[in-house]
Backbone as numpy.savetxt, mean C-alpha at the origin, in Angstrom:
# Nx Ny Nz CAx CAy CAz Cx Cy Cz
25.56 -31.03 -28.97 24.44 -30.25 -29.46 23.51 -29.93 -28.30
23.27 -28.64 -28.09 22.40 -28.24 -26.99 20.94 -28.47 -27.36
20.19 -29.02 -26.42 18.77 -29.29 -26.67 17.87 -28.29 -25.96
18.29 -27.85 -24.79 17.47 -26.90 -24.03 17.62 -25.50 -24.58
16.49 -24.88 -24.88 16.54 -23.52 -25.44 16.65 -22.49 -24.34
15.79 -22.61 -23.32 15.83 -21.66 -22.20 15.06 -22.23 -21.02
15.38 -21.74 -19.84 14.64 -22.09 -18.62 14.21 -20.79 -17.97
12.91 -20.63 -17.83 12.35 -19.39 -17.28 11.56 -19.70 -16.02
11.97 -19.10 -14.91 11.26 -19.29 -13.64 10.30 -18.14 -13.42
9.06 -18.47 -13.13 8.03 -17.46 -12.90 7.40 -17.69 -11.53
7.67 -16.80 -10.61 7.10 -16.88 -9.27 6.69 -15.47 -8.84
5.76 -15.34 -7.88 5.37 -14.01 -7.41 6.54 -13.29 -6.76
6.58 -11.98 -6.91 7.63 -11.20 -6.24 7.49 -11.27 -4.73
6.23 -11.25 -4.27 5.97 -11.29 -2.83 4.63 -11.98 -2.57
4.54 -12.66 -1.44 3.30 -13.33 -1.02 3.11 -13.10 0.47
1.89 -13.31 0.93 1.60 -13.19 2.35 2.00 -14.45 3.12
2.32 -14.24 4.37 2.59 -15.35 5.28 1.41 -16.32 5.27
1.69 -17.62 5.15 0.73 -18.73 5.16 -0.07 -18.85 3.86
0.33 -18.12 2.83 -0.32 -18.29 1.52 0.12 -19.59 0.86
-0.60 -19.97 -0.20 -0.18 -21.05 -1.09 0.51 -20.42 -2.31
1.67 -20.94 -2.68 2.48 -20.33 -3.73 2.79 -21.33 -4.83
2.68 -20.86 -6.07 3.02 -21.68 -7.23 4.35 -21.21 -7.81
5.33 -22.12 -7.88 6.63 -21.85 -8.50 6.62 -22.52 -9.87
6.69 -21.73 -10.92 6.61 -22.28 -12.28 7.96 -22.27 -12.96
8.25 -23.35 -13.66 9.50 -23.49 -14.40 9.16 -23.88 -15.84
9.36 -22.94 -16.75 9.04 -23.17 -18.17 10.33 -23.39 -18.95
10.31 -24.40 -19.80 11.52 -24.73 -20.57 11.11 -25.33 -21.92
12.04 -25.26 -22.86 11.82 -25.79 -24.20 12.89 -26.83 -24.49
12.49 -28.11 -24.54 13.43 -29.21 -24.76 13.80 -29.38 -26.24
13.08 -28.69 -27.11 13.33 -28.77 -28.56 13.38 -30.21 -29.06
12.38 -30.98 -28.64 12.25 -32.36 -29.13 12.97 -33.41 -28.32
13.83 -33.00 -27.40 14.55 -33.97 -26.57 13.66 -34.47 -25.43
14.12 -35.51 -24.76 13.38 -36.10 -23.65 13.86 -35.49 -22.34
12.90 -35.23 -21.43 13.24 -34.67 -20.13 13.89 -35.75 -19.26
15.01 -35.40 -18.66 15.66 -36.32 -17.74 15.28 -36.00 -16.30
15.47 -34.72 -15.89 15.14 -34.37 -14.51 14.89 -32.87 -14.37
14.07 -32.53 -13.37 13.85 -31.14 -12.94 14.15 -31.09 -11.45
15.04 -30.18 -11.07 15.39 -30.03 -9.66 15.13 -28.59 -9.23
14.57 -28.45 -8.04 14.32 -27.13 -7.45 15.23 -26.92 -6.25
15.81 -25.71 -6.18 16.70 -25.35 -5.08 16.25 -24.03 -4.46
16.39 -23.96 -3.15 16.32 -22.66 -2.47 17.76 -22.34 -2.08
18.32 -21.33 -2.74 19.75 -21.10 -2.58 20.51 -22.26 -3.19
21.31 -22.91 -2.37 22.07 -24.08 -2.84 21.48 -25.39 -2.34
20.32 -25.32 -1.67 19.71 -26.51 -1.06 18.56 -27.04 -1.91
18.67 -28.28 -2.35 17.61 -28.90 -3.14 16.45 -29.29 -2.22
15.22 -29.00 -2.70 14.05 -29.39 -1.90 13.02 -30.19 -2.70
13.15 -30.23 -4.03 12.19 -31.01 -4.83 12.88 -31.51 -6.10
12.58 -32.77 -6.45 13.16 -33.36 -7.65 12.09 -34.15 -8.39
12.09 -33.98 -9.72 11.17 -34.75 -10.56 11.98 -35.51 -11.61
11.85 -36.84 -11.61 12.52 -37.70 -12.59 11.45 -38.62 -13.19
11.02 -38.33 -14.42 9.90 -39.07 -15.00 10.13 -40.57 -15.14
11.39 -41.05 -15.23 11.67 -42.47 -15.40 11.62 -43.25 -14.10
11.54 -42.54 -12.96 11.54 -43.22 -11.67 10.12 -43.33 -11.12
9.92 -44.26 -10.19 8.62 -44.45 -9.53 8.85 -44.57 -8.02
8.31 -43.64 -7.22 7.56 -42.47 -7.69 8.47 -41.47 -8.41
7.87 -40.65 -9.25 8.66 -39.72 -10.06 9.05 -38.44 -9.32
8.51 -38.22 -8.10 8.79 -37.00 -7.33 9.42 -37.34 -5.99
10.32 -36.48 -5.57 10.97 -36.66 -4.27 11.13 -35.30 -3.60
10.84 -35.23 -2.30 10.93 -33.99 -1.52 12.05 -34.11 -0.50
12.85 -33.04 -0.41 13.93 -32.97 0.58 13.56 -31.88 1.59
13.40 -32.22 2.87 12.91 -31.25 3.85 13.81 -30.02 3.99
13.15 -28.85 4.01 13.80 -27.58 4.30 12.89 -26.78 5.22
13.45 -25.99 6.16 12.62 -25.23 7.10 11.64 -24.30 6.38
10.36 -24.42 6.76 9.32 -23.53 6.25 8.78 -23.89 4.89
9.35 -24.90 4.21 8.91 -25.27 2.86 8.10 -26.57 2.92
6.83 -26.49 2.52 5.94 -27.64 2.53 5.42 -27.85 1.11
5.98 -28.83 0.42 5.62 -29.09 -0.97 4.35 -29.93 -1.03
3.38 -29.48 -1.84 2.17 -30.26 -2.10 2.46 -31.11 -3.33
2.91 -32.35 -3.11 3.33 -33.23 -4.21 2.16 -33.53 -5.14
0.96 -33.66 -4.60 -0.20 -34.02 -5.41 -0.55 -32.94 -6.42
-0.16 -31.68 -6.15 -0.46 -30.58 -7.05 0.75 -30.16 -7.89
1.90 -30.75 -7.64 3.11 -30.38 -8.36 3.26 -31.20 -9.63
3.91 -30.59 -10.64 4.07 -31.20 -11.96 5.51 -30.96 -12.43
5.88 -31.48 -13.63 7.23 -31.20 -14.15 7.48 -29.71 -14.37
6.43 -28.90 -14.47 6.59 -27.47 -14.72 6.19 -26.58 -13.53
5.77 -27.20 -12.43 5.27 -26.40 -11.32 5.45 -27.11 -9.99
5.85 -26.33 -8.99 5.91 -26.83 -7.62 5.00 -25.95 -6.77
4.13 -26.58 -5.99 3.18 -25.86 -5.15 3.62 -25.96 -3.70
3.75 -24.78 -3.07 4.11 -24.71 -1.65 2.91 -24.26 -0.85
2.62 -24.96 0.23 1.48 -24.64 1.10 1.95 -23.96 2.38
1.08 -23.07 2.89 1.28 -22.50 4.22 2.71 -21.95 4.39
3.11 -21.07 3.47 4.50 -20.61 3.47 4.83 -19.81 4.74
6.03 -20.01 5.22 6.53 -19.29 6.39 7.54 -18.23 5.96
7.99 -17.42 6.91 8.94 -16.36 6.58 10.25 -16.91 6.03
10.60 -18.14 6.44 11.84 -18.75 5.96 11.82 -19.04 4.46
10.66 -18.98 3.85 10.55 -19.26 2.42 11.17 -18.13 1.59
11.29 -16.93 2.18 11.94 -15.81 1.48 13.33 -16.23 0.99
13.61 -15.94 -0.29 14.93 -16.27 -0.82 14.94 -16.46 -2.31
16.09 -16.88 -2.82 16.29 -17.11 -4.26 16.01 -18.57 -4.59
15.24 -18.79 -5.67 14.87 -20.14 -6.08 15.43 -20.43 -7.47
16.00 -21.62 -7.61 16.58 -22.05 -8.88 15.89 -23.30 -9.39
15.57 -23.30 -10.67 15.03 -24.48 -11.32 16.08 -25.00 -12.30
16.55 -26.21 -12.06 17.59 -26.82 -12.90 16.95 -27.92 -13.74
17.02 -27.77 -15.05 16.40 -28.71 -15.98 17.48 -29.40 -16.80
17.37 -30.73 -16.91 18.34 -31.51 -17.70 17.59 -32.37 -18.70
18.12 -32.41 -19.93 17.55 -33.29 -20.95 18.24 -34.66 -20.87
17.62 -35.65 -21.47 18.12 -37.03 -21.41 19.15 -37.28 -22.51
19.60 -38.52 -22.58 20.56 -38.94 -23.60 20.06 -38.56 -24.99
20.88 -38.05 -25.89 22.35 -38.11 -25.82 22.99 -36.81 -25.33
22.22 -35.71 -25.25 22.86 -34.42 -24.97 23.13 -34.19 -23.49
22.20 -34.64 -22.63 22.30 -34.38 -21.19 22.63 -32.90 -20.92
21.96 -32.05 -21.66 22.17 -30.61 -21.50 21.45 -30.13 -20.24
22.04 -29.19 -19.54 21.46 -28.67 -18.29 21.45 -27.15 -18.32
20.31 -26.58 -17.95 20.20 -25.12 -17.84 19.45 -24.79 -16.55
19.71 -23.57 -16.06 19.13 -23.14 -14.77 18.47 -21.77 -14.94
17.28 -21.64 -14.36 16.61 -20.35 -14.27 16.38 -20.02 -12.81
16.28 -18.73 -12.47 16.13 -18.36 -11.06 15.25 -17.14 -10.89
14.72 -16.98 -9.69 13.92 -15.81 -9.32 13.89 -15.71 -7.80
13.52 -14.52 -7.30 13.51 -14.25 -5.86 12.07 -14.04 -5.40
11.78 -14.50 -4.19 10.45 -14.31 -3.61 10.58 -13.83 -2.17
9.68 -12.91 -1.78 9.61 -12.42 -0.40 8.31 -12.89 0.24
8.40 -13.34 1.46 7.20 -13.66 2.24 6.97 -12.50 3.21
5.78 -11.94 3.15 5.46 -10.72 3.89 4.45 -11.00 4.99
4.75 -10.49 6.18 3.77 -10.47 7.27 3.45 -9.01 7.54
2.35 -8.49 6.99 2.09 -7.04 7.02 1.61 -6.56 8.39
1.59 -5.24 8.59 1.04 -4.69 9.85 -0.42 -5.09 10.01
-0.86 -5.16 11.25 -2.24 -5.57 11.54 -3.23 -4.43 11.33
-2.74 -3.18 11.35 -3.63 -2.03 11.22 -3.01 -0.97 10.32
-3.83 0.06 10.03 -3.33 1.19 9.26 -2.30 1.97 10.08
-1.49 2.79 9.42 -0.47 3.55 10.16 -1.09 4.59 11.09
-0.27 5.10 12.00 -0.70 6.15 12.93 -0.17 7.49 12.43
-1.05 8.48 12.34 -0.67 9.82 11.87 -0.94 10.83 12.97
0.11 11.54 13.39 0.00 12.55 14.44 0.43 13.89 13.86
-0.42 14.92 14.03 -0.16 16.25 13.49 -0.20 17.26 14.62
0.69 18.28 14.57 0.80 19.18 15.73 -0.39 20.12 15.87
-0.99 20.56 14.76 -2.18 21.41 14.83 -2.94 21.32 13.52
-4.25 21.54 13.62 -5.11 21.41 12.44 -5.49 22.76 11.84
-5.26 23.84 12.59 -5.56 25.19 12.11 -4.23 25.91 11.85
-3.94 26.18 10.59 -2.63 26.75 10.23 -2.81 28.01 9.40
-1.81 28.89 9.49 -1.85 30.18 8.80 -0.68 30.25 7.82
-0.71 31.27 6.96 0.36 31.50 6.01 1.69 31.64 6.75
2.73 30.95 6.26 4.04 31.01 6.89 4.25 30.00 7.98
3.16 29.36 8.47 3.29 28.29 9.46 3.93 27.06 8.80
4.26 26.08 9.65 4.76 24.81 9.15 3.83 23.69 9.60
3.47 22.83 8.67 2.72 21.63 8.99 3.71 20.58 9.45
3.62 20.18 10.72 4.55 19.19 11.27 3.76 17.93 11.64
4.18 16.81 11.08 3.45 15.56 11.33 4.41 14.38 11.32
4.02 13.33 12.06 4.76 12.07 12.08 3.83 10.92 11.73
4.37 9.94 11.02 3.61 8.75 10.65 4.42 7.52 11.04
3.78 6.60 11.76 4.46 5.38 12.18 3.60 4.17 11.85
4.25 3.04 11.62 3.53 1.81 11.28 3.59 0.82 12.43
2.67 -0.12 12.41 2.74 -1.24 13.33 3.81 -2.21 12.82
4.34 -3.07 13.69 5.43 -3.97 13.28 5.05 -4.86 12.10
6.03 -5.11 11.24 5.82 -5.96 10.07 7.15 -6.56 9.64
7.04 -7.55 8.76 8.25 -8.11 8.14 7.98 -8.28 6.65
8.80 -7.62 5.80 9.84 -6.65 6.15 9.21 -5.31 6.57
10.04 -4.29 6.76 9.52 -2.98 7.17 8.69 -2.35 6.06
7.70 -1.55 6.46 6.86 -0.83 5.49 7.62 0.36 4.92
7.22 0.74 3.72 7.69 1.99 3.13 6.60 3.04 3.34
6.99 4.29 3.68 6.02 5.35 3.95 6.14 6.45 2.90
5.00 6.83 2.32 4.93 7.93 1.37 3.96 8.98 1.89
4.23 10.25 1.54 3.41 11.37 2.00 2.71 12.05 0.83
1.46 12.48 1.09 0.68 13.18 0.06 -0.03 14.37 0.69
-0.07 15.48 -0.07 -0.82 16.66 0.34 -1.79 16.97 -0.79
-3.07 16.89 -0.45 -4.14 17.07 -1.45 -3.96 16.12 -2.63
-3.53 14.89 -2.33 -3.41 13.86 -3.36 -2.13 13.90 -4.16
-1.23 14.86 -3.89 0.02 14.97 -4.63 1.19 14.62 -3.72
2.21 14.00 -4.29 3.39 13.63 -3.52 4.05 14.84 -2.87
4.36 14.72 -1.58 5.10 15.77 -0.89 6.55 15.73 -1.38
7.11 16.89 -1.69 8.47 16.96 -2.20 9.47 16.40 -1.18
10.51 15.70 -1.67 11.47 15.05 -0.76 12.11 16.00 0.25
12.28 17.28 -0.11 12.96 18.19 0.82 12.13 18.48 2.07
10.83 18.17 2.03 9.98 18.37 3.20 9.84 17.11 4.06
10.40 15.99 3.58 10.22 14.71 4.26 11.47 14.35 5.05
11.27 13.97 6.31 12.37 13.50 7.13 12.74 12.08 6.73
13.98 11.71 6.95 14.47 10.40 6.57 13.68 9.29 7.28
13.34 8.25 6.50 12.61 7.11 7.07 13.48 6.37 8.08
12.93 6.15 9.26 13.64 5.39 10.29 12.97 4.03 10.47
13.79 3.01 10.55 13.29 1.65 10.74 13.92 1.08 11.99
13.08 0.64 12.93 13.60 0.10 14.19 13.06 -1.31 14.42
13.91 -2.26 14.81 13.43 -3.62 15.11 12.59 -3.63 16.37
11.49 -4.37 16.31 10.58 -4.44 17.45 10.71 -5.76 18.21
10.69 -6.87 17.48 10.84 -8.16 18.14 11.31 -9.19 17.12
11.68 -10.35 17.60 12.27 -11.39 16.78 11.36 -12.61 16.79
11.10 -13.17 15.58 10.37 -14.42 15.46 11.25 -15.40 14.70
11.77 -16.41 15.40 12.73 -17.30 14.76 13.97 -16.51 14.38
14.30 -16.51 13.09 15.45 -15.76 12.60 15.03 -14.46 11.95
13.73 -14.15 11.98 13.21 -13.00 11.28 12.82 -11.89 12.25
13.26 -10.67 11.94 12.92 -9.52 12.77 11.69 -8.81 12.22
10.91 -8.25 13.13 9.77 -7.41 12.76 10.16 -5.96 13.01
9.74 -5.07 12.09 10.20 -3.69 12.14 9.03 -2.71 12.20
9.30 -1.58 12.85 8.37 -0.45 12.87 9.03 0.70 12.07
8.28 1.28 11.15 8.79 2.38 10.33 8.24 3.71 10.82
9.06 4.75 10.76 8.67 6.09 11.22 9.16 7.13 10.21
8.28 8.05 9.85 8.65 9.13 8.93 7.93 10.40 9.36
8.50 11.55 9.00 7.89 12.83 9.36 7.97 13.81 8.21
7.14 14.86 8.31 7.18 15.94 7.32 7.16 17.28 8.04
7.69 18.29 7.38 7.63 19.67 7.86 7.45 20.54 6.62
6.19 20.93 6.37 5.82 21.60 5.13 5.41 23.04 5.41
6.01 23.98 4.71 5.65 25.38 4.87 4.31 25.65 4.20
3.46 26.41 4.91 2.13 26.74 4.39 2.23 27.92 3.43
1.73 27.71 2.20 1.72 28.76 1.18 0.31 28.89 0.61
0.14 29.78 -0.36 -1.17 29.98 -0.98 -1.68 28.70 -1.64
-0.74 27.89 -2.14 -1.14 26.68 -2.86 -1.46 25.50 -1.93
-1.28 25.71 -0.62 -1.52 24.62 0.33 -2.99 24.25 0.41
-3.87 25.27 0.33 -5.29 25.03 0.59 -6.10 24.92 -0.69
-7.17 24.16 -0.58 -8.19 24.08 -1.62 -9.53 24.30 -0.94
-10.14 25.47 -1.27 -11.39 25.86 -0.60 -11.21 25.94 0.91
-10.05 26.45 1.32 -9.81 26.67 2.74 -9.38 25.44 3.52
-9.18 24.31 2.82 -8.79 23.09 3.52 -7.64 22.40 2.79
-6.92 21.56 3.53 -5.85 20.75 2.95 -5.91 19.37 3.60
-5.65 18.34 2.83 -5.68 16.96 3.33 -4.27 16.37 3.26
-3.74 16.03 4.42 -2.43 15.40 4.52 -2.63 13.91 4.77
-1.94 13.09 4.02 -2.09 11.64 4.20 -0.73 10.95 4.15
-0.61 9.91 4.97 0.58 9.05 4.90 0.12 7.66 4.46
0.88 7.06 3.56 0.54 5.76 2.99 1.69 4.80 3.24
1.38 3.68 3.89 2.38 2.65 4.16 2.15 1.48 3.21
3.22 1.00 2.58 3.11 -0.11 1.62 4.23 -1.12 1.82
3.94 -2.37 1.44 4.95 -3.42 1.34 4.65 -4.17 0.05
5.50 -3.96 -0.97 5.26 -4.51 -2.30 3.81 -4.19 -2.71
3.12 -5.16 -3.30 1.70 -4.99 -3.63 0.83 -5.77 -2.65
1.45 -6.23 -1.57 0.75 -7.08 -0.60 -0.05 -6.24 0.39
0.50 -5.11 0.80 -0.14 -4.32 1.87 -0.13 -2.84 1.51
-1.25 -2.19 1.80 -1.35 -0.74 1.68 -2.28 -0.22 2.77
-1.73 0.63 3.64 -2.52 1.25 4.70 -2.39 2.76 4.61
-3.46 3.47 4.90 -3.46 4.92 4.75 -4.19 5.60 5.90
-3.67 6.76 6.31 -4.33 7.57 7.33 -4.29 9.03 6.86
-5.41 9.74 7.06 -5.53 11.12 6.59 -5.91 12.06 7.73
-5.47 13.32 7.60 -5.86 14.38 8.52 -6.20 15.62 7.69
-7.23 16.35 8.12 -7.66 17.57 7.42 -7.18 18.80 8.17
-6.56 19.74 7.44 -6.11 21.01 8.01 -6.98 22.13 7.45
-7.12 23.20 8.26 -7.94 24.33 7.82 -7.14 25.61 7.85
-7.51 26.51 6.94 -6.87 27.82 6.83 -7.32 28.69 8.00
-6.36 29.22 8.76 -6.70 30.03 9.93 -7.19 31.42 9.55
-6.92 31.87 8.34 -7.35 33.20 7.92 -8.86 33.24 7.77
-9.49 34.36 8.21 -10.95 34.47 8.06 -11.33 34.47 6.59
-12.37 33.76 6.28 -12.84 33.70 4.90 -13.94 34.74 4.68
-13.98 35.42 3.52 -15.02 36.42 3.26 -16.40 35.79 3.26
-17.33 36.51 3.87 -18.70 36.00 3.92 -19.34 36.17 2.56
-20.08 35.19 2.09 -20.70 35.30 0.77 -21.76 36.38 0.75
-21.82 37.12 -0.38 -22.84 38.16 -0.52 -24.20 37.53 -0.72
-25.25 38.29 -0.40 -26.60 37.77 -0.49 -26.97 37.50 -1.95
-27.65 36.42 -2.15 -28.09 36.08 -3.51 -29.16 37.04 -4.00
-29.73 37.80 -3.08 -30.77 38.77 -3.46 -30.18 40.10 -3.84
-28.85 40.23 -3.76 -28.19 41.48 -4.12 -28.18 42.43 -2.94
-27.61 43.65 -3.13 -27.54 44.64 -2.04 -28.93 45.08 -1.60
-29.06 45.27 -0.30 -30.36 45.66 0.24 -30.67 47.11 -0.09
-31.91 47.37 -0.39 -32.39 48.74 -0.65 -32.98 49.27 0.64
-32.16 50.10 1.37 -32.61 50.60 2.68 -33.77 51.57 2.54
-33.87 52.24 1.41 -35.03 53.14 1.22 -36.32 52.33 1.20
-36.28 51.17 0.54 -37.47 50.32 0.52 -37.81 49.83 1.91
-36.76 49.55 2.69 -37.00 49.12 4.08 -37.69 50.21 4.87
-37.23 51.47 4.71 -37.83 52.59 5.43 -39.28 52.80 5.00
-39.52 52.66 3.69 -40.90 52.83 3.22 -41.82 51.78 3.81
-41.31 50.52 3.84 -42.14 49.46 4.43 -42.40 49.73 5.91
-41.39 50.29 6.62 -41.57 50.60 8.04 -42.63 51.68 8.23
-42.63 52.74 7.38 -43.61 53.81 7.50 -45.01 53.30 7.23
-45.13 52.43 6.20 -46.45 51.87 5.89 -46.96 51.02 7.03
-46.04 50.30 7.67 -46.43 49.45 8.79 -46.92 50.30 9.96
-46.21 51.44 10.22 -46.64 52.33 11.30 -48.03 52.90 11.02
-48.25 53.32 9.77 -49.56 53.91 9.42 -50.67 52.88 9.59
-50.39 51.63 9.23 -51.40 50.58 9.40 -51.72 50.36 10.85
-50.68 50.43 11.72 -50.88 50.23 13.15 -51.74 51.34 13.74
-51.47 52.63 13.37 -52.23 53.76 13.87 -53.68 53.71 13.40
-53.88 53.31 12.14 -55.24 53.21 11.62 -56.04 52.16 12.37
-55.37 51.07 12.73 -56.05 50.00 13.51 -56.48 50.52 14.89
-55.61 51.33 15.53 -55.97 51.88 16.84 -57.15 52.83 16.75
-57.20 53.68 15.70 -58.31 54.61 15.52 -59.63 53.90 15.34
-59.57 52.80 14.57 -60.82 52.05 14.33 -61.31 51.37 15.60
-60.36 50.92 16.40 -60.75 50.21 17.64 -61.39 51.14 18.64
-60.84 52.39 18.76 -61.32 53.32 19.76 -62.34 54.34 19.25
-62.75 54.21 18.03 -63.75 55.15 17.48 -65.08 54.97 18.19
-65.83 56.17 18.49 -67.15 56.08 19.17 -68.18 55.39 18.27
-69.05 54.63 18.88 -70.06 53.90 18.12 -71.44 54.46 18.41
């Protein structure tokens, strides 16, 4: 007779380098007694909980994994100061006690991320563009593990895939067994009537790694075509009124001269 209903592992999809991580293992014994909980990274056991033993917890050393025994429980293992080696698949194996000794396993994957130190770099060939021109730009990221993903936006909308060059990822350096990567992407967008909003367009590249990192850089482009000058808020000028004012001004000037030079 099976006693364990299910084993569900709940861990973050991704965490930052040197973060503290909680690995949760939820299970339903359906009234049976817990015999043991074992945690594995891949096929390697690193933590065991046996409530009938003293001490009830035991840690097996693995590279980059530092278990905080004081904070760990039958349903949770806490890892401190996680390193890149922590990336991988984790299994929680739960066994019930006599008489069933039923065993079930749940698993989940976690990534440890070391994001870029700065926002991406955006280089554009020119900022003043005309109809029929092409907007040519490149976006590159600083090294990270894993590599960043790059997305392009024009005026807040996704740039269509046909205008985007294939993402290139190049290794920069090696730390232990983990490589750091630089990502590079480009766009070549034809300028049309819909490119501009009020004579301007904003091109942006956004670099992301899971929900851990998001960096963005923007550049503003301007329409090279001359824009019509706004008409006067006072309406069209009445040149006849201008001429009349000029004649009145002349008459006032002549009258002033006559008064000044009149005999006394």
